[in-house]
C-alpha positions as CSV (number, residue, x, y, z in Angstrom):
1,M,85.0,165.3,104.6
2,A,88.8,164.6,104.5
3,K,89.4,168.2,103.7
4,S,87.0,169.6,106.3
5,K,88.2,171.8,109.1
6,A,89.8,169.7,111.9
7,D,87.9,171.3,114.7
8,G,85.7,168.4,115.9
9,Y,82.4,169.8,114.5
10,T,82.5,167.8,111.2
11,L,82.5,164.1,111.6
12,L,82.1,161.1,109.4
13,L,79.9,158.1,110.3
14,A,81.9,155.4,108.4
15,T,81.1,151.7,107.8
16,G,83.3,148.7,107.0
17,G,83.0,149.8,103.4
18,H,85.5,152.6,104.3
19,A,88.3,149.9,104.5
20,I,87.0,148.0,101.5
21,A,87.2,151.2,99.3
22,A,90.9,151.3,99.9
23,A,91.3,147.7,98.7
24,L,89.1,148.1,95.6
25,N,90.0,151.6,94.3
26,E,93.3,152.5,92.7
27,K,92.9,156.3,93.1
28,L,90.9,157.5,96.0
29,P,90.9,161.3,96.6
30,Y,92.0,160.7,100.2
31,D,94.1,158.2,102.2
32,T,91.8,155.8,104.1
33,E,94.0,155.8,107.2
34,K,96.0,159.0,107.1
35,S,93.3,161.4,106.1
36,F,91.1,160.7,109.1
37,Q,91.4,160.5,112.9
38,P,89.5,157.6,114.4
39,I,87.2,158.5,117.4
40,S,85.3,155.4,118.4
41,A,83.5,152.4,117.0
42,V,79.7,152.5,117.4
43,T,78.3,149.1,116.2
44,A,79.5,145.8,114.8
45,F,77.2,143.4,112.8
46,S,77.3,140.2,110.8
47,F,75.6,139.3,107.5
48,L,73.1,136.6,106.9
49,I,73.4,134.1,104.0
50,V,69.8,133.7,102.8
51,V,67.9,131.6,100.3
52,Q,64.3,131.3,99.1
53,S,62.1,129.3,101.5
54,A,61.5,126.9,98.5
55,S,65.3,126.5,97.8
56,P,66.7,123.0,98.0
57,F,69.6,124.4,100.1
58,Q,68.5,123.6,103.7
59,N,71.9,124.5,105.1
60,L,75.2,125.9,104.1
61,N,76.7,122.5,103.2
62,D,73.9,122.0,100.7
63,L,74.8,125.3,99.0
64,I,78.6,124.5,99.1
65,N,78.0,121.0,97.6
66,A,75.9,122.6,94.8
67,G,78.5,125.3,94.2
68,R,81.3,122.7,93.8
69,G,79.3,120.3,91.7
70,K,77.4,122.4,89.2
71,P,78.9,123.0,85.8
72,S,77.7,126.6,86.0
73,P,78.4,128.9,89.0
74,L,75.8,129.8,91.6
75,N,74.6,133.5,91.5
76,Y,74.7,135.5,94.7
77,G,73.2,139.0,95.1
78,T,74.5,141.8,97.2
79,A,73.9,145.5,97.8
80,G,76.7,146.4,95.3
81,V,80.3,146.1,94.4
82,G,82.7,146.9,97.2
83,T,80.1,146.4,100.0
84,G,80.6,144.3,103.0
85,Q,78.1,141.9,101.5
86,H,80.3,141.6,98.4
87,M,83.4,140.8,100.4
88,T,81.5,138.3,102.6
89,G,80.4,136.4,99.5
90,A,83.8,136.5,97.9
91,F,85.5,135.3,101.1
92,L,83.0,132.4,101.3
93,A,83.7,131.4,97.7
94,Q,87.5,131.5,98.4
95,K,87.3,129.5,101.6
96,T,84.9,126.8,100.2
97,G,86.1,126.6,96.6
98,I,82.6,127.0,95.3
99,R,81.9,128.6,91.9
100,A,79.9,131.7,92.6
101,M,79.1,134.7,90.4
102,H,78.6,138.1,92.1
103,I,75.5,139.9,91.0
104,P,75.5,143.5,92.4
105,F,72.4,145.5,92.9
106,R,71.7,149.1,94.1
107,G,71.2,148.3,97.8
108,D,69.9,145.4,99.8
109,A,66.3,146.0,98.6
110,G,67.4,145.2,95.0
111,S,69.2,142.0,95.9
112,I,66.4,140.8,98.1
113,A,63.8,141.4,95.4
114,A,65.9,139.4,93.0
115,L,66.1,136.5,95.5
116,L,62.3,136.6,96.0
117,G,61.9,136.6,92.3
118,G,64.2,133.6,91.8
119,D,66.8,135.6,89.9
120,V,69.7,134.7,92.2
121,D,70.5,131.6,94.2
122,F,71.3,133.3,97.5
123,V,72.0,136.8,98.9
124,L,74.2,138.2,101.7
125,A,72.5,141.0,103.6
126,P,72.4,142.6,107.1
127,P,70.0,140.8,109.4
128,T,67.5,143.6,109.7
129,A,67.1,143.8,105.9
130,V,65.9,140.2,105.6
131,L,64.2,139.5,108.9
132,P,60.7,140.5,107.8
133,H,60.9,138.2,104.8
134,I,62.2,135.4,107.0
135,K,59.4,135.9,109.5
136,A,56.9,135.9,106.6
137,G,58.2,132.5,105.5
138,K,59.4,133.7,102.1
139,L,63.2,133.5,102.9
140,R,65.4,131.2,104.9
141,A,68.7,132.1,106.6
142,I,71.2,129.2,106.4
143,A,74.2,130.9,108.0
144,I,75.5,134.0,109.7
145,S,78.9,135.4,108.9
146,G,80.1,136.3,112.4
147,S,81.5,134.3,115.2
148,N,78.3,134.3,117.2
149,R,74.7,133.5,116.4
150,W,72.2,136.4,116.3
151,S,69.8,136.5,119.2
152,S,66.8,137.2,117.0
153,L,67.5,134.0,114.9
154,P,69.2,131.7,117.5
155,D,68.7,128.6,115.4
156,V,70.8,129.9,112.5
157,P,74.4,128.6,112.8
158,T,77.5,130.5,112.0
159,V,79.5,129.7,108.9
160,A,82.3,128.3,111.1
161,E,79.9,126.1,113.0
162,Q,79.1,124.4,109.7
163,G,82.7,123.3,109.1
164,I,84.3,126.3,107.4
165,R,87.2,127.0,109.7
166,D,88.6,130.5,110.3
167,Y,85.6,132.1,108.6
168,E,84.3,135.3,110.2
169,V,83.2,138.5,108.7
170,R,81.6,141.4,110.6
171,S,81.1,145.0,109.4
172,W,81.0,148.0,111.6
173,T,80.0,151.6,112.0
174,A,82.3,154.2,113.5
175,L,82.9,157.9,113.9
176,L,86.0,159.6,112.3
177,A,87.2,163.1,112.3
178,P,89.5,164.9,109.8
179,A,93.2,164.3,110.3
180,G,94.8,166.9,112.5
181,T,91.9,167.2,114.9
182,P,93.5,168.0,118.3
183,A,93.9,165.1,120.7
184,P,91.9,166.8,123.5
185,V,89.0,167.2,121.1
186,I,89.2,163.5,120.1
187,T,89.2,162.5,123.8
188,R,86.2,164.6,124.5
189,L,84.3,163.1,121.6
190,N,85.3,159.6,122.5
191,T,84.0,160.2,126.1
192,A,80.7,161.6,124.8
193,I,80.2,158.6,122.5
194,R,80.9,156.2,125.3
195,T,78.4,158.0,127.5
196,A,75.7,158.0,124.8
197,L,76.3,154.3,124.0
198,S,75.9,153.4,127.7
199,D,72.3,154.6,127.6
200,P,70.0,151.5,127.4
201,A,67.5,153.2,125.1
202,I,70.1,154.3,122.6
203,R,71.7,150.9,122.7
204,Q,68.4,149.2,122.0
205,K,67.6,151.5,119.1
206,L,71.0,150.9,117.5
207,E,70.8,147.1,118.0
208,E,67.4,147.1,116.4
209,A,68.5,149.2,113.5
210,T,71.7,147.2,112.7
211,G,71.0,143.7,114.0
212,G,74.4,143.9,115.7
213,D,76.2,144.8,118.9
214,V,76.8,148.3,120.3
215,R,80.5,148.6,121.1
216,A,82.5,151.7,121.8
217,S,86.3,151.6,121.4
218,T,89.4,153.7,121.9
219,P,90.7,155.7,119.0
220,K,93.7,153.3,118.7
221,E,91.4,150.2,118.7
222,L,89.4,151.7,115.8
223,A,92.6,152.7,113.9
224,D,93.9,149.1,114.3
225,Q,90.5,147.7,113.1
226,I,90.6,149.9,110.0
227,S,94.2,149.0,109.2
228,N,93.6,145.3,109.7
229,D,90.6,145.4,107.4
230,V,92.4,147.3,104.7
231,R,95.1,144.6,104.7
232,R,92.5,141.8,104.8
233,W,90.4,143.1,101.9
234,T,93.4,144.1,99.8
235,Q,94.6,140.5,100.0
236,L,91.2,139.0,99.2
237,V,90.8,141.3,96.2
238,K,94.2,140.1,95.0
239,D,93.6,136.4,95.7
240,A,90.1,136.3,94.3
241,G,90.9,138.3,91.2
242,I,88.3,141.0,91.9
243,Q,88.6,143.8,89.4
244,K,89.7,147.1,90.9
245,E,87.9,150.3,90.0
């Protein structure tokens, strides 16, 4: 993608993992910021912290107290190393001082299956991935990683609401073009995306698919988001001692 022709016809639908990859990988075949031209953000979404319905953890503080008091670490499952779910869990452990071991799976389905089977203590996952199991009474959400509650689960408080100050993690989806794409082309694409995202039907489908908010941006706003995320996750990888690939 980074080496594609910069004519506006080949675009990348990136996620927050785009910035995480820069923090975790020593030698990427591209430069996360310089090899791409941001066009617009598309969506932003939080992650849910979820336990089995039979878990003794009724809220986040129960989990934190267990993570601080147990001689062995809690196990948390995610969709894999370097995912937003992974960073959300690592940041939670850093902010709260809990002992937590990351158990990566191949996708959210794997981590959720492990939780249902009792193989991990909790998982971090996008809201839409776990909502059916929550509605079925098999899982319980005890916190959401963003700064606001999710409208579909309004009784689930944020991490910050439960006493963890300055905690917020949201991932995103966005469109990028190869570096060197002419500015007029970027402007036309940005305008087209804004027009599409203003359509109520499209907004509804995207919100239902991601469990997040639909939000267009300027190219500069997206560039700043990526740059800030690269710095944030690079620092977390260093502070948490996460092994780079």
